[in-house]
C-alpha positions in Angstrom: 92.8 87.2 77.9 93.6 90.7 79.1 94.2 91.5 82.8 93.2 95.1 82.3 89.8 96.4 83.4 86.8 95.8 81.1 84.2 98.3 80.0 82.0 97.5 82.9 84.7 98.2 85.4 85.6 94.6 86.2 88.9 92.6 86.3 87.6 89.1 85.8 85.1 88.6 88.6 86.2 91.5 90.6 85.6 95.3 90.6 82.4 97.1 89.7 80.7 100.0 91.6 78.7 98.9 94.7 77.7 102.3 96.1 74.9 103.9 98.0 72.4 105.8 95.8 73.6 109.1 97.3 77.1 108.6 95.8 75.9 107.6 92.3 76.1 111.1 90.8 79.7 111.6 92.0 81.0 108.3 90.8 79.0 108.5 87.5 80.4 112.0 86.8 83.9 110.7 87.2 83.3 107.4 85.3 81.8 109.2 82.3 84.6 111.7 82.0 87.9 110.4 83.4 89.2 108.7 80.2 88.4 111.6 77.9 89.9 114.1 80.3 93.1 112.0 80.7 93.5 111.8 76.9 93.3 115.6 76.4 96.6 116.9 75.1 96.5 119.8 77.7 96.0 117.3 80.5 98.8 115.1 79.4 101.2 118.0 79.1 100.4 119.4 82.5 100.6 116.0 84.1 103.9 115.1 82.5 105.4 118.5 83.2 104.5 118.2 86.9 105.8 114.7 87.1 109.1 115.8 85.6 109.6 119.2 87.3 107.8 118.8 90.6 107.8 115.1 91.4 111.3 114.5 90.0 110.6 111.8 87.4 111.9 109.6 85.9 113.0 107.9 89.2 116.2 105.9 88.8 116.3 102.2 88.1 119.2 101.2 90.3 121.2 97.9 90.0 121.7 96.8 93.6 125.1 95.2 93.2 125.8 94.0 96.7 122.2 92.8 97.3 122.3 91.0 93.9 125.6 89.3 94.8 124.2 88.0 98.1 121.2 86.4 96.5 122.9 85.2 93.3 120.7 87.0 90.8 120.3 90.5 89.2 118.1 92.8 91.3 117.2 96.3 90.1 115.4 98.7 92.5 112.8 101.1 91.0 113.5 104.1 93.2 110.0 105.5 93.9 111.4 106.4 97.4 113.1 109.3 95.6 109.8 110.9 94.4 108.9 114.2 96.0 107.1 113.4 99.3 109.0 110.1 99.6 106.8 107.5 97.9 104.9 106.6 94.7 101.7 108.1 96.0 102.3 111.5 94.5 102.1 110.2 90.9 98.4 109.6 91.5 97.6 112.7 93.5 99.1 114.9 90.8 96.9 113.2 88.3 93.8 113.4 90.5 94.1 117.0 91.5 94.3 117.9 87.8 91.2 115.8 87.2 89.4 117.5 90.1 90.2 120.9 88.7 88.7 120.0 85.3 85.6 118.7 87.1 85.2 122.0 88.9 85.8 120.7 92.4 87.3 123.0 95.0 87.4 120.8 98.1 89.5 117.6 98.4 89.1 114.7 100.8 91.4 111.7 101.2 92.0 108.7 103.4 95.5 107.6 104.5 97.1 104.7 106.4 100.8 105.1 106.6 100.3 108.8 105.9 102.2 108.9 102.6 99.0 109.3 100.5 97.8 112.0 103.0 101.1 113.9 102.6 100.9 113.5 98.8 97.3 114.8 98.7 98.1 117.7 101.1 101.1 118.5 98.9 99.1 118.8 95.6 96.3 120.7 97.4 98.9 123.2 98.6 100.3 123.4 95.1 96.9 124.2 93.6 95.5 126.2 96.5 92.6 123.8 97.2 91.1 122.9 100.6 92.2 119.5 101.9 90.7 117.2 104.5 92.5 113.9 105.3 90.9 111.1 107.3 93.4 108.9 109.2 92.9 106.2 111.8 93.6 107.3 115.4 96.2 104.5 115.8 97.9 105.4 112.5 98.1 109.1 113.7 100.1 107.9 116.7 102.5 105.6 114.8 103.0 108.0 111.8 103.4 111.3 113.7 106.0 112.8 111.3 103.6 112.4 108.4 100.8 114.0 110.4 103.0 117.0 111.1 103.9 117.2 107.4 100.2 117.2 106.4 99.4 120.0 108.9 102.4 122.1 107.7 101.0 121.7 104.2 97.7 123.2 105.3 95.6 120.1 105.5 93.0 119.3 108.2 93.7 115.8 109.7 90.6 114.2 111.0 91.0 111.1 113.3 88.9 108.0 112.6 87.9 106.7 116.0 85.8 103.7 115.1 86.6 100.0 114.5 90.3 99.2 114.4 91.1 103.0 114.0 93.3 102.3 111.0 93.0 102.6 107.2 89.7 100.8 106.7 88.0 103.1 109.2 89.6 106.2 107.7 88.2 105.2 104.3 84.7 104.7 105.8 84.9 108.3 107.3 86.0 109.7 103.9 83.1 108.0 102.1 80.6 109.5 104.7 82.1 112.9 104.0 81.7 112.5 100.3 78.0 111.5 100.7 77.4 114.7 102.7 79.3 117.0 100.3 78.6 115.6 96.8 78.7 118.8 94.7 82.0 120.6 95.5 84.1 117.7 96.7 86.5 115.3 94.9 87.6 112.2 96.8 91.3 111.4 96.0 91.4 107.6 96.7 95.0 106.6 97.3 95.0 103.0 96.0 93.6 100.8 93.4 90.5 100.2 95.5 87.0 101.7 95.7 84.2 101.8 93.0 85.0 101.9 89.3 86.6 104.0 87.8 89.0 104.5 90.8 91.0 101.2 90.5 91.6 101.8 86.8 92.2 105.6 87.1 94.7 105.2 89.9 96.5 102.3 88.0 96.7 104.5 84.9 98.3 107.4 86.9 100.7 105.0 88.5 101.5 103.2 85.2 104.3 105.7 84.7 106.3 103.4 86.9 106.3 100.4 84.5 106.6 102.7 81.5 109.9 104.0 82.9 111.1 100.5 83.9 110.7 99.4 80.2 112.7 102.3 78.9 115.4 102.0 81.6 115.8 98.2 81.3 116.2 98.7 77.5 119.1 101.0 78.3 120.7 98.8 81.0 120.0 95.3 79.8 119.1 95.8 76.1 115.6 94.4 76.8 112.3 96.0 77.9 111.0 93.1 79.9 112.4 91.8 83.2 112.0 88.1 84.2 110.0 89.2 87.2 108.6 92.4 88.6 108.0 92.4 92.4 106.0 94.8 94.6 104.3 94.9 98.0 100.5 94.9 98.0 98.1 96.4 100.5 95.4 98.0 98.5 98.0 97.8 95.7 98.7 101.0 93.9 102.5 100.8 93.7 102.1 97.2 92.5 99.5 98.2 89.9 102.0 100.8 88.6 104.9 98.4 88.5 102.8 95.6 86.9 100.7 97.7 84.5 102.6 97.5 81.2 103.5 93.9 81.9 100.0 92.5 82.8 99.5 91.0 79.3 103.0 89.9 78.7 103.0 86.3 80.0 106.7 85.8 80.0 107.1 88.5 82.7 106.5 87.0 86.1 104.4 89.1 88.5 105.1 88.7 92.2 102.8 90.4 94.7 104.0 90.5 98.3 101.5 90.8 101.2 101.9 91.3 104.9 101.6 88.1 106.9 101.9 90.1 110.1 102.6 87.7 113.0 101.9 84.7 110.7 99.1 83.9 108.2 97.2 81.8 110.7 98.0 83.9 113.8 94.9 85.9 113.7 97.1 89.0 113.3 97.7 89.2 109.6 96.8 91.1 106.4 97.5 88.4 103.9 94.3 88.8 101.9 95.1 86.3 99.1 95.6 83.5 101.7 92.8 84.5 104.0 90.2 86.4 101.9 87.1 85.4 100.2 84.8 87.3 97.8 83.1 90.3 99.3 82.3 94.0 98.9 84.4 96.7 100.6 84.5 100.4 99.9 82.5 100.1 96.7 84.0 97.2 94.9 83.8 93.4 94.8 87.1 91.9 95.7 88.9 89.4 98.0 88.3 90.4 101.6 89.2 89.1 105.0 85.9 88.3 106.7 84.3 86.1 109.3 82.0 83.2 108.6 79.0 85.5 108.7 80.6 88.1 106.4 81.8 90.6 108.9 85.1 92.3 107.9 87.9 91.0 110.2 90.6 93.4 111.4 93.9 93.2 109.5 97.2 93.6 111.2 100.7 94.5 109.9 103.7 96.3 111.5 103.5 98.4 108.3 100.7 101.0 108.4 100.4 100.9 104.6 99.7 97.2 104.3 97.1 96.6 107.0 94.0 96.7 104.8 91.5 93.9 105.0 91.0 93.7 101.2 93.1 94.0 98.0 92.4 96.0 94.8 90.3 94.1 92.2 93.1 94.1 89.7 95.2 92.1 92.2 92.3 89.8 93.3 92.0 88.8 89.6 95.8 88.3 89.2 95.6 86.0 92.2 92.4 84.1 91.2 93.6 83.6 87.6 97.1 82.5 88.6 98.7 85.3 86.6 100.3 86.7 89.7 102.4 84.8 92.3 101.4 85.9 95.8 103.9 85.6 98.7 103.1 86.5 102.3 105.9 88.0 104.5 105.9 88.3 108.3 106.7 91.4 110.3 110.0 89.9 111.5 111.2 89.0 108.0 110.2 92.4 106.6 112.1 94.3 109.3 115.2 92.2 108.8 115.0 92.8 105.0 114.8 96.5 105.6 117.8 96.6 107.9 119.7 94.4 105.4 119.1 96.8 102.5 120.3 99.7 104.6 123.6 97.9 105.4 124.1 96.5 101.9 123.1 99.4 99.7 122.8 102.5 101.9 119.1 102.7 101.3 116.6 102.7 104.2 113.3 101.5 102.7 109.7 102.0 103.9 108.6 98.9 105.9 106.0 98.3 103.1 108.8 98.0 100.6 110.8 95.8 103.0 108.1 93.1 102.6 109.0 92.9 98.9 112.7 92.7 99.6 112.2 89.9 102.0 111.1 87.3 99.4 114.7 86.7 98.3 115.3 84.7 101.5 112.7 82.1 100.5 112.2 82.5 96.7 115.2 81.5 94.6 116.0 83.1 91.2 118.6 82.1 88.6 121.9 84.0 88.2 121.0 85.5 84.8 117.4 86.4 85.7 116.5 90.1 85.9 114.3 91.0 88.9 112.8 94.5 89.3 111.6 95.3 92.8 109.5 98.4 93.2 111.0 100.3 96.2 107.7 102.1 96.8 108.8 104.4 99.6 111.6 105.6 101.9 112.0 104.7 105.5 112.0 108.1 107.1 108.3 107.8 108.2 109.1 104.4 109.8 112.2 105.3 111.8 110.3 105.1 115.2 109.1 101.6 114.3 112.7 100.6 113.3 114.0 102.2 116.5 111.6 100.3 118.7 112.0 97.0 116.8 115.9 97.0 116.8 116.4 98.9 120.0 118.5 101.4 118.1 
């Protein structure tokens, strides 16, 4: 059994393209061409050159010696926080802007939660001289002010989503409406492994550079390509998809996905989709989704703006349903403590999203000789005001 997408755009029971008729031409244009475009030698060369010279890849695989000693195991951090723009998001936006150019699009839209995808989109649009509109929840605009300023400096128009919870879900709704209204000249750069097929697969392929590098770097450091476990936080799940990609079909590599429990899984203020979700349709794909008894999407909550999404990408829904992935939910408090601890032990301030992944070591024990790779998906600059408020710094 493979955990990759099948020809119809499904991961097991999850995925597909559930879209309004108005969007069908856009999605079909992309679906029919994305693989052939990605496989072109000129595309691959341009993509790899930009990842190397502009993004700063490969990112280091860092042995966290003091952190490892504390938890009695071998922990490596994949340093996606060192990418240009401060997170893994730029791997995907570089790929998608090259895709948009080849499809003849001259206007880009995007949604963003924590702002990292918005910044990464605005960055590549500035690089290529293409118009950029970013939709962002009104609440996220307030709590991620530095990233909003960065997007504006890069020339993007930031449009607040004022409906619903005024967070990522609502920003995505607004972006989809825009795309329906501007089908010919616009490419929608989705920031995670969500949305209608082919987006989950396309984004995962662009992010798969992460696990490709991990394999090469572990071979050099440990004389083996495969860790015992690879760990990543999951909201929609693009950093996790990238870290897991080349290990999906290698059963001896454990996959650990870490979700945001917020104030507790059963508190009513959580984003732990695997624990709380059931099958449903959101933003064009069938997946696990937090919803009420009558199928209304319930509002997610996390202290981390990048993890408060009510669903999860179909790849991850299948990893959970099939048992291939181990899913752990981490509260706000435990994530914040883990972030502060990494800062003191290793001199690295992580994004709060990544702090969720680091927090599992308090409850999940590993053997001394096991090799654990944690994807450090972003840096904590954008979250300093949240850290300040939480710790009274």
